[in-house]
N, C-alpha and C positions, 0 to 999 in steps of 0.2 A: 321043495324045501326052501326056506327063507335064507337069503344071503346074510352072513354075519358081518356087521360093520362096526368099526370103532370110530372115535371122534375124528381121527385123521382121515379115515376113509370118507366120512360124511363131508368134511370140509373140501376134499378134492372133488367129490361128486358134485357138490353145489357150485364150486368154482368153475368146473370144466363143462358141465352139461348145459344145454340151452335152457333159458328161463322158462318155467312152466306157466300155465295160465294163472295158477294160484299166486306165484311170485309176482307176475305182472299186475295182478289184481291188488296185491298188497301194496306195491309201489304206487298204484293209482289212488288208493285210499290215503296214503301218506301225502301225495300231491294235493288232494282235497283238503287235508288238515293244514298243510302249509299255506294254502290259499286263504283259509280262515284266519290263520295267524297274521298273514299280511293285512287282511281287512281290519282285524282288531287293532293291530299296532298303529296303522295309519288313520284309523277312524277318528281318533282324538284330534289329530292335526286338521282333518277336514272340518270337524265340528267346532274347532277352537274359536274362530271369529264369532260365531253365533252364540257359543257358550259365554264368551266375554260380554256380549250385549245382554243376553238373557239373565245372567246371574250378576251382572254389573261388577265385573272384576277386571283389574288391570293386567298389564303384561307380566308383571312379576308373579302375581297369583296364578295367572294362566301357565307360566313356566313351571310352577309347583304342581299344577294338575298334570302337565306333560310328564314331569319327572316321577310322579307317583307310580305311574304304570311301569316305568323302568325299574324302580325300586322293587316292586313286586316281581318283575321278571328276574331280577338278580337273586332274590330269595328263592324263587322257584327253580332257577338253574342250579344254584349252589346247594340247596337243602332238599328239594323235592325230587329233582331229576335223578340224583344218585340212587334213590329208592328203586329205580327201574333195574339196577344191577342186582337187587335183592328180591324184589317181588315180581319182576317181569316188565317188559316194555309195554305190553298191552294194558296192564292194570294202570300204569303211569299215565298212558294216553287217555284212558277213560276218566281218571281223576282230574286230569287237566281240562277236559271238556266240561266237566261239571263246574269247575271253578270259573271257566270263561262264561258259562251260562249265568251263574250267579252274579258275576261282576257286570255283565251286560244288563241284567235286570236292575241292578243297583243304579247304574248310570242312567237308565231310562227314567227311573223314578226320582233321581237326585233333585233336591230343591235347594242345596247349598254347596259351597265349595268343599266343605268337610266331607259331606256324603259322597260327592263326586270323587274326591281324592281316595277315600276308603274303597270305593267300588273299583277304581282303576288299579289299586293295589291287588285286590282279589283277582281281577282279570289278568294282571301281570303274573301272578303266581301260576295260573294255568298256561299262559303264553310261554313263560320261561321254561316250564317243564316240557311243554310240547315241542318247542324248537330244539331243545337239547336232546330229545329222544328221537324225533322223527327223522332228522337228517342222517345220523349214523344207522338208524334202523333201515333206511333205504339201501345203504351199503350192505347191510346184513342179508337182505332178501335178494340182492342181485348177484349174478355170477361175475367172474373176474372180468370178462369182456365188457359187460354193461355196467360195471360198478360206478365208474366215474360219471357216466351219463345219467344213471339213476340218481346219484347225489346231486348232480347239476340241475336236473329237472325238478327235483324236490325243493332244492334251494330257490330256484327261480320261480317256483309256484308262489313264493312269498310276495315278490313284487307284482306278479300277475293278479293275485288276490287283492293287493293294494290298488292296482289299476282298475279292476272291475269294481272294487269298493268305492273308488273315487267317482266313477261314472254313476253308480247307484246313489252315492251320497249327494251328488249334484241334483238328482231328481228328488230324492227323499227330503232334502232340506228345503227345496222350493215348495213342495206340496204338503209335507207333514212336520217339518221342523227338525232340529238337531237330535231330539230324543229318538226319532225313528231309526237313526243310524245304529244305535246300540240295541234297540229292540230287534232289528233284523239280524244282528250278530248272534243274539241269544237263540233266535229261531233256527239259524243255520247250525249252531252247535248242537241243538236238540235233534236235528235231522241226522247229524253225523254220528251221534251216539249209537243208534242201532246198526248203522253201517259198519262201524268199528267192531261191534259185537259179532256181526255176521261174516264180514269179509276180511278181517285182519287177524291172521293167526299169530301165535306167539313166535318171537324171533328164534330161528334155529340156532343162532350163535348164543343166545341166552340159555337155551335148553342144553347146549353142549357144555356150557360153563356152570351149569346149575347143579347144586347138590340136592335139589328138591326131589321129593318122592314122585315117581312116575315120569321124570324128565326123559329117560330113554324111551319109554313107551310113547310119550307125546311126540318125540322126535321121529320115531318110526312111523307114526300116523301122518306126520307132516310130509315125510318123504313119499309115502304112499299116495297122498293127495297131489303131490308134484309129479306123479307118474314113475317113481323110482322104486316101487314096491312090488311084491311084499318083501320087506327086509326086517332084520332084527338088529337093533342098535345096542351095543354094550359100551357104556361110557366108563365103567370102572370107577375107581376113586377119583373124584374131581379135585384137582389142585387149582385153587383160585388165587394163589399168591397172597400177598399182604392185602388186608382189607381196607376199604374206604379210600381216602386220598393218599395214603402212605405210598402205594405202589406207583403213583404218578410222579413221585420225586425220587424213585429208585435209580441207581446207576443205569445208564443206557436210556432212560426215559426223561430224566429231569431236564435235559437240554431242550427237547422238543416241547415239553410242557411250559417251561419258562418263556421260550420264544413265542409260542402261540398266544400265551397270556398277554405278553407285552404288545405284540403287533395288533391283536384283536382289540385290546383295551383302548389303544389310541384310535384305531379306525372306527370303533363303535361310537365314539364321541362324535366323529364326523357324520356318520350315517344317521344318528338320531337327532342331531342338530338339523340336518337337511330334511329328514322326514317330518319333523315336528313343526318347523318354522317356515318351510316353503310356502304353504298357503297364506300365512300371515304376511310374508314379504310381498306377495302378489297383491293382497288386499291393501297393504300400506302404499303400494305403488299406484293405487287409485282404481282398482278393479273390484267387481262384486265377488262375494264368496263362492258363488256357483262357477264363475270363471276360474277362480283359484283352484277349486276342486278338479275342474276339467284339465287344467294345465298340470296339476300334480299327477293326475292319472296318465297323461301323456309322458310325463317323466318316468313313471313306473313302466310303461310300455317300452320305452327306450332301454330301461334297466333290464327287462327280460331279454331283449335282443343282445345286450352286452354280456350278460351272464351266460347265456347259451353259447354265444360265439366263443367265449373264453374256454368253456368246457369242450367245445368242438376242436378248437385250436390246440388244446393240450395233447391231442393225439400225435401232433408233430413237433410242437414247441415245448421246451422245458417248462413245467408248471410254475416253478419258482420264478423264472424269468418273466413269465406272463403276469404273475401276481405283483412283482415289483413294478413292472410297467403300468399295470392298471392302477395301483395305489398312487404312483406319481402323477398319472394322467388325471385321476380324480382330484388331486390337490390343485392342479393347474385349472381344471374346469370350474371348480368352485370359486377359485380366485377370480376368474374371468366373469363369472356370473355376477359378482359384486360390482363390476364396473360397466356392464352393458347398459344401454339406454333403457329407461322405464317405459318401453313400448312393448305391447303384448307379443308381437312377433319375435323381437329380440329376446325377451324373457323366456318365451317358449323354447326357442332354439338352444339357448344357454342351459335351461333346466333339463332339456332332453340330453344334452351332452354330459351334464353332471350325472343324471340317472344312469346313462350307459356305462360310464366309468366306475361309479360307485358300486353298481351291482356286478360288474365284471370282477371287481376286487372282492366282493363278498363271495362270489362263486368260487374263486380261487382259494380264499381262506377257508371256507366251509368244507370244500373238498379235502383239503389238507387235514383239517381237524377231524373229519369223520373217519379217516383211514390211518390215524396216527396213534391210536390207543388199542391195547389188548382187549379181548372180548369181555373179560370179567370186570373191567373198569371203563368200558367205552362210554357209558352214560355218565359216569362220574367225571371222566376226563373232559368230555364235551361240556358237561354242566359247569365244571370249574372254569374253563376258558370263556364260555359265554357268560357265566355268572359274574366274573370279574369285569367283563365287558359291559354288562348291565350296570354295574356300580359306577364305572367310569362314564358310561353314556348318560346316566341319570343326572350327572352334573351339567351336561351339554345344554339341554333345553333351558335349565334354570339360569345358567351363565349367559346364554344368548338373550333370555328375557331381561336379565339385569342390564346387559349392554344396550339393548334397544331402549329400555326405560330410561337410561342415563344419556341418551343422545347419540349413541353410536349409529352410524348409517349402515345400510346394506353392504357397502364396499368393505368397511373395516371389519364387520362381523364375519363376513364370508372369508376375508383374507386370513383372519385369525384361525378359523377352523381348517382352511386349506393347508396351513402350516402343519397341522397335526397329521394330515394324510401324507404329506411329504416326509415327515419324520418317520412314520411307520414304514414307508418305502425304503428309507435309508437304513433303518435298523435291519430290515429283512435283507437288503442288498449286501450289507457289510457283516452279517452274522456268519460265523463259521459254518461251513457245509456239514460239519459233523454233528450239528444240533439234531439232526434226524428229520428235518422237514422233508416231506415227500416232494418229489420232482427236482 
């Protein structure tokens, strides 16, 4: 006879039981998707110097190319990611991969700035959707013991993908030119499509909060595949609360929503300035594009180490305190990068320090975001926070391009963005603990 479980029983079972092979497999797929995201986001920074030469565009126009992808990411996070709360996490991920493929093909074939900008917007739609869905989805597949680790690994797969992408870009640009970077991205997205179809089940949290037909049956099948069957799940009437973004600003939730939006919006500007303009700053210091790509890849490697160490340290140290310290350290590191001598050894060390601190901050922020919203609005909440961050971050590359084009040197530009990281740290440090931030 099958055991009868309700939604509360299912949550306790998945929280307390060891993670099954299916759950580990699902997180592994999400890690691969996050790596593709990292490669896609950073690819335009790697290709930037050669695009400028090939299409004969200046720094201001190149800043617009950088920002176009971020605009697409904002739209994807704000408008497309919330659809995952209605139609399912899996469907949203498949749609995001298709958009990334199309954008990559457009970039490969682009013969003008307008075409390149449009293609980056399309890619951004997919990236924004994928980032907003994949990180909280890792939390939904993990048990309570491994949840923070699953989120941390998925988040840090982003800079790992950027690091490996930097190494690949260094070789591809030398042998095949900048277009090969985007062609490779489309091929990788095409490979991941069948992998998602085969190896990524629908989120159990989505099924528990879904009023769709056969949700209980699909949840029972998922539990059986995880080794918890045979069981029969009875969800009863599903109470989803207020729909759309309304629930994110309800009493008890509005504090955490507003705080996460503010802190992430400020720090997103820092992160995307750094990711977009680091290769160009190295080229401007007198080094070839291939050397800039390699240095940027080492920056990402240091970032992976920083992010994983923060997640590991959160077992013993308050997550909020770690995030405050990481944000402040990122500001100091970026400021120092602006003043080190233009020698490759100094620039490499300073860039690695920046990457370490920046991605430690990202790990802390994303872990908080992923676990701070209720199931039925988790994609919407994450999409809102990241979407507003995309809007603010889209200003950063354009602003930096304007500053460089108008004679500002590396030191002043770096110092300006370092101040934003310090401000984010101060807001988090002096915010009331009642805002609901985890840790």
